[in-house]
N, C-alpha and C positions, 0 to 999 in steps of 0.2 A: 576851576577858572578857565576861561577860553584862552587859546594860545595867543591870539592877537592882543587881548587885554593884558596878559602877562608880559608880553613884549612891551606894551605901552608903559606899564608900571615899572619895568626894569630900568627905564631911562637909558637904554643902550643907544648910542648915537653912532651911526655908521657914516664913514666918509662918502661923499657923493659919487666917487668913482668905483666903489665896491658894489659888485653885483650880489643881490640878495635873492637866493633861490629858495622858495618856500613851498609848503604844501597847502592843501585846501583850508587848513585851519588858520591861515594868514590872509584870507581874502580881505582885501581893503588895505593891505600894508602899503600899497602904492601911494596912498595919501601921506604916509609918514616918510617913505623913502622912495624917491622917484625912479631909481635904478633897480627895480625889483621884478621878479618873475614868479607868477603863480599860475597854477593850472586853470583852465576855463571851467566854469561851473554851469551845468545844464539846469534849466528851470522847468517847471511843469509845462509851460506853454511853448518853450523853445528848446528843442533838443540840440545837442552839439553837432556841428558840421563835421564832415570827414577830416578837413584840415585841422580843426580844433582837437579832434580825437587823436590825430597823429601827433600834434604838438604835445598833448598831455602824456602820450606814450613815451615820447622822447624825453620829456621832462622827468617822468617817473623813473626811466631807466638811468638817468643821470643821478637822481636823488637816492637811488637804492644803495649806492655806496655809502652815503652819509648815514642812512638808516641802519646799515650793518655795523658801522662804527658805534652808533648810539646803542645798539643792542648789546654789543660786546662790552661796552663800558657799564651798562646797566646790570650786568651780571653781579656786580658788587652791590650788595643790599643797601649800602649807605646812600646810593643815589636813587634807589627805588622808593624808599620810605621817608617819612618825616625825620629830619635831622634833629636830634635831641641834645646834642652836646653844645659846647661853646661855639658861637657863630663864627668867631675869628679863625677857628681851625677847619671850617668846612672847605674853604678854598685850598688849604694845604692838602687835605685828604683827597679832594678832587684832582689836584695836580699830581699827586702820587699815583692815583688810579690811572690817569692818562699816561703817566710815565711807564707804568707796568704794561699797559696796552701797547705802547710804542715799542717797548722791549720785546714783547711777544711777536710783534710784526717783524722785527729784525732777526729773530732766531728761527 
């Protein structure tokens, strides 16, 4: 499923003052959340300008920290594959994994 469609179906509502920094998978999220930033996308007939490339580079250097956290959390197989246990325990296990990651950061 596409990232933006998954975001729509999740029904997560962000407050209007929260900045949403997203990747290219969320092109069009500005229609759902006005205070959002996504990289510019080049088309076949219109290449990116130098200013747009610079913006995309700055945005990706900011987002790389977020992607590193996602990678560290996804080491746990429970978040990589389909969850087949009781649905109510999924949030508990996810919270525990995030707690383990936070503990690793502090040590």
